[in-house]
C-alpha positions as a Markdown table, in Angstrom:
| # | Residue | x | y | z |
|---|---|---|---|---|
| 1 | Unk | 44.5 | -32.4 | 18.7 |
| 2 | Unk | 47.0 | -32.1 | 15.9 |
| 3 | Unk | 47.5 | -28.9 | 13.9 |
| 4 | Unk | 45.7 | -30.5 | 10.8 |
| 5 | Unk | 42.8 | -31.5 | 13.0 |
| 6 | Unk | 42.5 | -28.0 | 14.4 |
| 7 | Unk | 42.6 | -26.6 | 10.9 |
| 8 | Unk | 39.9 | -29.0 | 9.8 |
| 9 | Unk | 37.6 | -28.1 | 12.7 |
| 10 | Unk | 38.1 | -24.4 | 12.2 |
| 11 | Unk | 37.3 | -24.8 | 8.5 |
| 12 | Unk | 34.2 | -26.8 | 9.3 |
| 13 | Unk | 32.9 | -24.2 | 11.8 |
| 14 | Unk | 33.5 | -21.4 | 9.4 |
| 15 | Unk | 31.6 | -23.2 | 6.7 |
| 16 | Unk | 28.7 | -23.9 | 9.1 |
| 17 | Unk | 28.6 | -20.2 | 10.2 |
| 18 | Unk | 28.6 | -19.1 | 6.6 |
| 19 | Unk | 25.8 | -21.5 | 5.7 |
| 20 | Unk | 23.9 | -20.3 | 8.7 |
| 21 | Unk | 24.3 | -16.7 | 7.7 |
| 22 | Unk | 23.0 | -17.5 | 4.2 |
| 23 | Unk | 20.1 | -19.4 | 5.7 |
| 24 | Unk | 19.2 | -16.4 | 7.9 |
| 25 | Unk | 19.5 | -14.1 | 4.9 |
| 26 | Unk | 17.3 | -16.4 | 2.8 |
| 27 | Unk | 14.5 | -16.0 | 5.4 |
| 28 | Unk | 14.3 | -12.2 | 5.2 |
| 29 | Unk | 11.8 | -10.4 | 2.9 |
| 30 | Unk | 11.3 | -6.7 | 2.2 |
| 31 | Unk | 7.8 | -5.7 | 1.1 |
| 32 | Unk | 7.1 | -2.2 | -0.2 |
| 33 | Unk | 3.3 | -1.6 | 0.0 |
| 34 | Unk | 0.8 | 1.2 | -0.5 |
| 35 | Unk | 0.1 | 3.3 | 2.6 |
| 36 | Unk | -3.6 | 2.2 | 2.6 |
| 37 | Unk | -2.4 | -1.4 | 3.2 |
| 38 | Unk | -0.5 | -0.6 | 6.4 |
| 39 | Unk | -2.8 | -2.1 | 9.0 |
| 40 | Unk | -3.9 | -5.0 | 6.8 |
| 41 | Unk | -0.4 | -6.0 | 5.7 |
| 42 | Unk | 1.0 | -5.9 | 9.2 |
| 43 | Unk | -1.7 | -8.4 | 10.2 |
| 44 | Unk | -1.0 | -10.5 | 7.0 |
| 45 | Unk | 2.7 | -10.3 | 7.8 |
| 46 | Unk | 2.2 | -11.7 | 11.3 |
| 47 | Unk | 0.2 | -14.6 | 10.0 |
| 48 | Unk | 2.8 | -15.3 | 7.3 |
| 49 | Unk | 5.7 | -15.3 | 9.8 |
| 50 | Unk | 3.7 | -17.7 | 12.0 |
| 51 | Unk | 3.1 | -20.0 | 9.0 |
| 52 | Unk | 6.8 | -19.8 | 8.0 |
| 53 | Unk | 8.9 | -20.1 | 11.2 |
| 54 | Unk | 12.2 | -18.3 | 11.0 |
| 55 | Unk | 11.0 | -15.8 | 8.4 |
| 56 | Unk | 11.2 | -12.1 | 9.1 |
| 57 | Unk | 9.2 | -9.6 | 7.0 |
| 58 | Unk | 10.2 | -5.9 | 6.8 |
| 59 | Unk | 7.5 | -3.5 | 5.5 |
| 60 | Unk | 8.0 | -0.2 | 3.8 |
| 61 | Unk | 4.7 | 1.7 | 3.6 |
| 62 | Unk | 4.2 | 4.9 | 1.5 |
| 63 | Unk | 2.4 | 6.2 | -1.5 |
| 64 | Unk | 2.7 | 3.9 | -4.5 |
| 65 | Unk | 4.6 | 6.5 | -6.6 |
| 66 | Unk | 7.5 | 7.1 | -4.2 |
| 67 | Unk | 7.8 | 3.4 | -3.6 |
| 68 | Unk | 8.2 | 2.8 | -7.3 |
| 69 | Unk | 10.9 | 5.5 | -7.4 |
| 70 | Unk | 12.8 | 3.8 | -4.6 |
| 71 | Unk | 12.7 | 0.5 | -6.5 |
| 72 | Unk | 13.9 | 2.3 | -9.7 |
| 73 | Unk | 16.8 | 3.7 | -7.7 |
| 74 | Unk | 17.9 | 0.3 | -6.5 |
| 75 | Unk | 16.3 | -0.1 | -3.1 |
| 76 | Unk | 16.5 | -3.7 | -1.9 |
| 77 | Unk | 12.8 | -4.7 | -2.3 |
| 78 | Unk | 11.5 | -8.2 | -2.9 |
| 79 | Unk | 7.8 | -7.6 | -3.3 |
| 80 | Unk | 5.8 | -4.5 | -4.4 |
| 81 | Unk | 2.1 | -3.9 | -3.8 |
| 82 | Unk | 0.5 | -0.9 | -5.4 |
| 83 | Unk | -2.8 | 0.8 | -4.8 |
| 84 | Unk | -3.4 | 1.2 | -8.5 |
| 85 | Unk | -2.7 | -0.5 | -11.8 |
| 86 | Unk | -1.1 | 2.6 | -13.4 |
| 87 | Unk | 1.9 | 2.5 | -11.0 |
| 88 | Unk | 2.4 | -1.2 | -11.5 |
| 89 | Unk | 2.1 | -0.7 | -15.3 |
| 90 | Unk | 5.0 | 1.7 | -15.0 |
| 91 | Unk | 7.0 | -0.8 | -13.0 |
| 92 | Unk | 6.4 | -3.4 | -15.6 |
| 93 | Unk | 7.3 | -1.1 | -18.5 |
| 94 | Unk | 10.6 | -0.4 | -16.7 |
| 95 | Unk | 11.2 | -4.1 | -16.4 |
| 96 | Unk | 11.3 | -4.0 | -12.7 |
| 97 | Unk | 9.0 | -6.9 | -12.1 |
| 98 | Unk | 9.7 | -10.6 | -12.2 |
| 99 | Unk | 7.9 | -12.1 | -15.2 |
| 100 | Unk | 4.7 | -13.9 | -14.5 |
| 101 | Unk | 4.4 | -12.8 | -10.8 |
| 102 | Unk | 2.0 | -9.9 | -11.1 |
| 103 | Unk | -1.5 | -10.5 | -9.8 |
| 104 | Unk | -4.4 | -8.6 | -8.4 |
| 105 | Unk | -5.3 | -9.3 | -4.8 |
| 106 | Unk | -7.8 | -6.8 | -3.4 |
| 107 | Unk | -10.2 | -4.0 | -4.2 |
| 108 | Unk | -11.3 | -0.9 | -2.4 |
| 109 | Unk | -13.7 | 2.0 | -2.7 |
| 110 | Unk | -13.2 | 5.8 | -2.9 |
| 111 | Unk | -15.1 | 7.7 | -0.4 |
| 112 | Unk | -15.5 | 11.4 | 0.7 |
| 113 | Unk | -15.1 | 11.9 | 4.4 |
| 114 | Unk | -15.6 | 14.9 | 6.7 |
| 115 | Unk | -14.5 | 15.5 | 10.3 |
| 116 | Unk | -16.8 | 13.9 | 12.9 |
| 117 | Unk | -17.5 | 17.4 | 14.3 |
| 118 | Unk | -18.6 | 18.8 | 10.9 |
| 119 | Unk | -21.8 | 20.8 | 10.9 |
| 120 | Unk | -22.2 | 20.3 | 7.1 |
| 121 | Unk | -22.1 | 16.9 | 5.4 |
| 122 | Unk | -22.1 | 16.8 | 1.6 |
| 123 | Unk | -24.8 | 14.7 | 0.0 |
| 124 | Unk | -23.2 | 14.8 | -3.5 |
| 125 | Unk | -19.9 | 15.9 | -5.0 |
| 126 | Unk | -21.5 | 19.1 | -6.3 |
| 127 | Unk | -22.0 | 20.2 | -2.7 |
| 128 | Unk | -18.2 | 20.7 | -2.4 |
| 129 | Unk | -18.6 | 23.8 | -4.6 |
| 130 | Unk | -20.4 | 25.4 | -1.6 |
| 131 | Unk | -18.9 | 28.0 | 0.8 |
| 132 | Unk | -18.8 | 25.5 | 3.6 |
| 133 | Unk | -16.0 | 23.6 | 1.9 |
| 134 | Unk | -12.9 | 25.9 | 1.6 |
| 135 | Unk | -10.2 | 23.2 | 2.0 |
| 136 | Unk | -10.6 | 19.8 | 0.5 |
| 137 | Unk | -7.8 | 17.2 | 0.7 |
| 138 | Unk | -6.7 | 14.3 | -1.5 |
| 139 | Unk | -3.4 | 12.8 | -2.5 |
| 140 | Unk | -0.9 | 14.4 | -4.9 |
| 141 | Unk | -2.2 | 13.1 | -8.2 |
| 142 | Unk | 1.2 | 12.7 | -9.8 |
| 143 | Unk | 2.4 | 10.3 | -7.1 |
| 144 | Unk | -0.6 | 9.1 | -4.9 |
| 145 | Unk | -3.2 | 6.8 | -6.6 |
| 146 | Unk | -6.1 | 8.2 | -4.4 |
| 147 | Unk | -5.3 | 11.6 | -5.9 |
| 148 | Unk | -5.6 | 10.3 | -9.4 |
| 149 | Unk | -8.9 | 8.5 | -8.6 |
| 150 | Unk | -10.2 | 11.7 | -7.1 |
| 151 | Unk | -9.3 | 14.0 | -9.9 |
| 152 | Unk | -10.8 | 11.6 | -12.5 |
| 153 | Unk | -14.1 | 11.5 | -10.5 |
| 154 | Unk | -14.2 | 15.3 | -10.0 |
| 155 | Unk | -13.5 | 15.7 | -13.7 |
| 156 | Unk | -16.3 | 13.4 | -14.6 |
| 157 | Unk | -18.6 | 15.4 | -12.3 |
| 158 | Unk | -17.7 | 18.6 | -14.1 |
| 159 | Unk | -16.2 | 20.1 | -10.9 |
| 160 | Unk | -12.5 | 20.4 | -11.9 |
| 161 | Unk | -12.5 | 24.2 | -12.4 |
| 162 | Unk | -14.8 | 24.9 | -9.4 |
| 163 | Unk | -12.7 | 23.0 | -6.9 |
| 164 | Unk | -9.3 | 23.9 | -8.3 |
| 165 | Unk | -8.4 | 26.5 | -5.7 |
| 166 | Unk | -9.6 | 24.4 | -2.8 |
| 167 | Unk | -7.2 | 21.4 | -2.9 |
| 168 | Unk | -4.8 | 20.5 | -0.1 |
| 169 | Unk | -2.6 | 17.7 | -1.3 |
| 170 | Unk | -1.2 | 14.9 | 0.9 |
| 171 | Unk | 1.9 | 12.8 | 0.3 |
| 172 | Unk | -0.2 | 9.6 | 1.0 |
| 173 | Unk | -3.8 | 8.6 | 1.6 |
| 174 | Unk | -3.0 | 8.3 | 5.3 |
| 175 | Unk | -1.8 | 11.9 | 5.4 |
| 176 | Unk | -5.2 | 13.0 | 3.9 |
| 177 | Unk | -7.0 | 10.9 | 6.5 |
| 178 | Unk | -5.0 | 12.7 | 9.2 |
| 179 | Unk | -5.9 | 16.1 | 7.8 |
| 180 | Unk | -9.6 | 15.2 | 8.1 |
| 181 | Unk | -9.3 | 13.5 | 11.5 |
| 182 | Unk | -7.7 | 16.6 | 12.9 |
| 183 | Unk | -10.3 | 18.8 | 11.2 |
| 184 | Unk | -7.5 | 20.7 | 9.3 |
| 185 | Unk | -9.6 | 20.5 | 6.2 |
| 186 | Unk | -13.4 | 20.5 | 5.6 |
| 187 | Unk | -13.5 | 17.2 | 3.6 |
| 188 | Unk | -11.1 | 14.7 | 2.0 |
| 189 | Unk | -11.0 | 11.8 | -0.4 |
| 190 | Unk | -9.7 | 8.5 | 1.0 |
| 191 | Unk | -10.4 | 4.8 | 0.6 |
| 192 | Unk | -13.1 | 3.2 | 2.6 |
| 193 | Unk | -10.6 | 1.0 | 4.5 |
| 194 | Unk | -8.8 | 4.2 | 5.7 |
| 195 | Unk | -12.0 | 5.8 | 6.8 |
| 196 | Unk | -12.8 | 2.8 | 9.0 |
| 197 | Unk | -9.5 | 3.3 | 10.9 |
| 198 | Unk | -10.6 | 6.8 | 12.1 |
| 199 | Unk | -14.3 | 6.1 | 12.3 |
| 200 | Unk | -14.5 | 8.0 | 15.7 |
| 201 | Unk | -12.9 | 11.1 | 14.2 |
| 202 | Unk | -14.3 | 11.1 | 10.7 |
| 203 | Unk | -17.6 | 10.4 | 8.9 |
| 204 | Unk | -18.1 | 8.9 | 5.5 |
| 205 | Unk | -20.3 | 11.4 | 3.6 |
| 206 | Unk | -20.7 | 9.4 | 0.4 |
| 207 | Unk | -19.2 | 6.8 | -1.8 |
| 208 | Unk | -17.5 | 8.3 | -4.9 |
| 209 | Unk | -17.9 | 6.4 | -8.2 |
| 210 | Unk | -14.7 | 5.8 | -10.1 |
| 211 | Unk | -14.4 | 5.1 | -13.8 |
| 212 | Unk | -11.9 | 2.3 | -13.1 |
| 213 | Unk | -12.0 | 0.0 | -10.1 |
| 214 | Unk | -9.7 | 0.7 | -7.2 |
| 215 | Unk | -7.7 | -2.5 | -7.5 |
| 216 | Unk | -4.5 | -3.5 | -5.9 |
| 217 | Unk | -1.8 | -5.5 | -7.8 |
| 218 | Unk | 1.2 | -7.2 | -6.3 |
| 219 | Unk | 4.4 | -8.6 | -7.9 |
| 220 | Unk | 7.8 | -9.8 | -7.1 |
| 221 | Unk | 10.6 | -7.4 | -7.9 |
| 222 | Unk | 13.0 | -8.6 | -10.6 |
| 223 | Unk | 16.0 | -7.8 | -8.5 |
| 224 | Unk | 14.7 | -9.7 | -5.4 |
| 225 | Unk | 17.4 | -11.6 | -3.6 |
| 226 | Unk | 14.8 | -14.0 | -2.2 |
| 227 | Unk | 12.5 | -14.9 | -5.1 |
| 228 | Unk | 11.2 | -18.1 | -3.6 |
| 229 | Unk | 10.0 | -16.5 | -0.4 |
| 230 | Unk | 8.6 | -13.6 | -2.3 |
| 231 | Unk | 6.5 | -15.9 | -4.4 |
| 232 | Unk | 5.4 | -17.6 | -1.2 |
| 233 | Unk | 4.3 | -14.3 | 0.3 |
| 234 | Unk | 2.3 | -13.3 | -2.8 |
| 235 | Unk | 0.6 | -16.7 | -2.8 |
| 236 | Unk | -0.2 | -16.3 | 0.9 |
| 237 | Unk | -1.8 | -12.8 | 0.3 |
| 238 | Unk | -4.0 | -14.3 | -2.4 |
| 239 | Unk | -4.8 | -17.5 | -0.4 |
| 240 | Unk | -8.0 | -18.0 | 1.6 |
| 241 | Unk | -6.2 | -17.1 | 4.8 |
| 242 | Unk | -4.7 | -13.9 | 3.4 |
| 243 | Unk | -8.0 | -12.8 | 1.8 |
| 244 | Unk | -9.8 | -13.4 | 5.1 |
| 245 | Unk | -7.4 | -11.0 | 6.8 |
| 246 | Unk | -7.8 | -8.4 | 4.1 |
| 247 | Unk | -11.6 | -8.6 | 4.2 |
| 248 | Unk | -11.4 | -8.1 | 8.0 |
| 249 | Unk | -9.9 | -4.6 | 7.2 |
| 250 | Unk | -12.5 | -3.7 | 4.7 |
| 251 | Unk | -10.9 | -4.8 | 1.4 |
| 252 | Unk | -12.9 | -6.9 | -1.0 |
| 253 | Unk | -11.7 | -9.7 | -3.3 |
| 254 | Unk | -10.3 | -8.8 | -6.7 |
């Protein structure tokens, strides 16, 4: 093989390797999603990867507020799914979302839960003002959507002042669920889908009405490095197959 032939072969191999690296990179997708979506989105992700061979999804689950802060700080995120409209509105206002990609994909319900071993089960929100409920958990209202839903409902029930000294705040709805499951608090506000995960350790006392629906929006992040795959994932979440998986975890259609 001549020197020029060897050079040509080397150049061809380098080009092939470079194209291969780009192809691999093009099949990776990072999704930041609300903590309450953890189990459901893991199942959705497995189905999506199966339907798109060679694709690898990486999930980042946390409260919606901190996830938005990460995106604002430049975290490499392709798709964002929030547990409330307010957080997604803030993302849109900051121009962090790809235009025309935002869509609602699921709904949930706010519930009040108690430890399975609890001797007292509230029949209405007003019961939380009783001596049996000294520690009540919900998410931090400034950063965790379930906390904002909770505070609005408590305010509407006229219990804001009465319960003010009883709150124990969690960094996510899953932390609130854990507090109740471990009987570290007397009651807690979570989503119905979360309560179903720990149905052996917690009991749903009542469904809590909310002034606005507990709805979940999803959108492609404007800075995404893989816009096409991000749109495919959003479409899959909203498809019949994706909705069936979500419904299996207790979510309802938007």
